[in-house]
N, C-alpha and C positions, 0 to 999 in steps of 0.2 A: 544515570538509569532512565531506559526507556521501556515502552511498549510497543509488541510486535501484534499486528493485524492480519488474519486470516479470512479468507471466503469459504463457505461449506454451499456446494450445490446439492440440488435435492436429489436423493437417490443415490448420491456417491458417497463412500465411507472414510474418505480423507481429506483435510483441508489443503487450502492453496494461499502458501506465504505472501501477501499481498505488500507487505513493510513495515517499517517501523518509524516510531517518532518517538525520540529522544530529546531531552532538555537540553538546550543551546544550541542544536544543530537543526538544520533543514529536514522536512519528511525525507525518508529514502524509498523511494517505491522497488519493490523486489521484481525483476523482470520474469515476466511470466508468459512469451510469445505464444503460445497455447490458446492464453485467453486474453490478450490485450496485447499493444505495441507501445503504446503512448498514453499519457494522464485521460483524453477525452473516451480513448476504448476503455480505460479502467472506469473510469466511472459510468461508463454506459454496461459493461460487465458488473457492477456491484449494483445498480439499478434493476438488473433482469429478475422477473417473480421468481425464480428459481433459485437466487442466490440468497445467502446472508452473511453478515459481516459480524466478526468476533473478535475482541482481543484476547490476548492469550491465557488470559484468564477464565474463558468461557463465556464472557459477560457478550450478550449481542448488542450490538449500537446501529443505528439506524445508515442506511446509505447517504442520507442526504449528510449526517452529522458524521460520517466518515470523510466525505468529498469537500465539506467546507472545513474541515482539519486540514485535509492534504493542503489545499489551496494557502490558508492563514500560515500553514508551518514551512510553506516551499520559499516565504517572501523573506523571513528573517531568520539568522541564527549562521552558525557556521556550516561552511557547503561540505558534503558527505567528500570522502576521500578513501581510495584503496585503489585495490584492483578492480577493474571493472564497473565502473563509477562513471556515469556519463549521464549530459542533462539534454534533455527535449524541451525546448519552449520554456525554459525555466525550472522543470523538473527533473529533480533527480532519481536516477533509476542505477539499480546494482544487478550486475550480470551473474553474480554467484550467490550461493545462499550464504546469508550471514544472520546471527540472531541477535 
């Protein structure tokens, strides 16, 4: 079982899929090249004042908690696999939509 995380930008009506945290697996970041290209630019993106982070249940979480979770959950667990999975500096990204 896992939890998906999304970003909402003020004045926008859509959510941006940021990634998924699954028990026993490393955090998988959803590639979103219009907003970020690596983990550091993702961290910068979620720290913007016009961006909020929420889980799939609509519960808002702080950007610092989200960043810490990605760092913690990228160190241990099974490595993500499948189509278009790649690693940048130890963080795993997936280039296609997943749930």
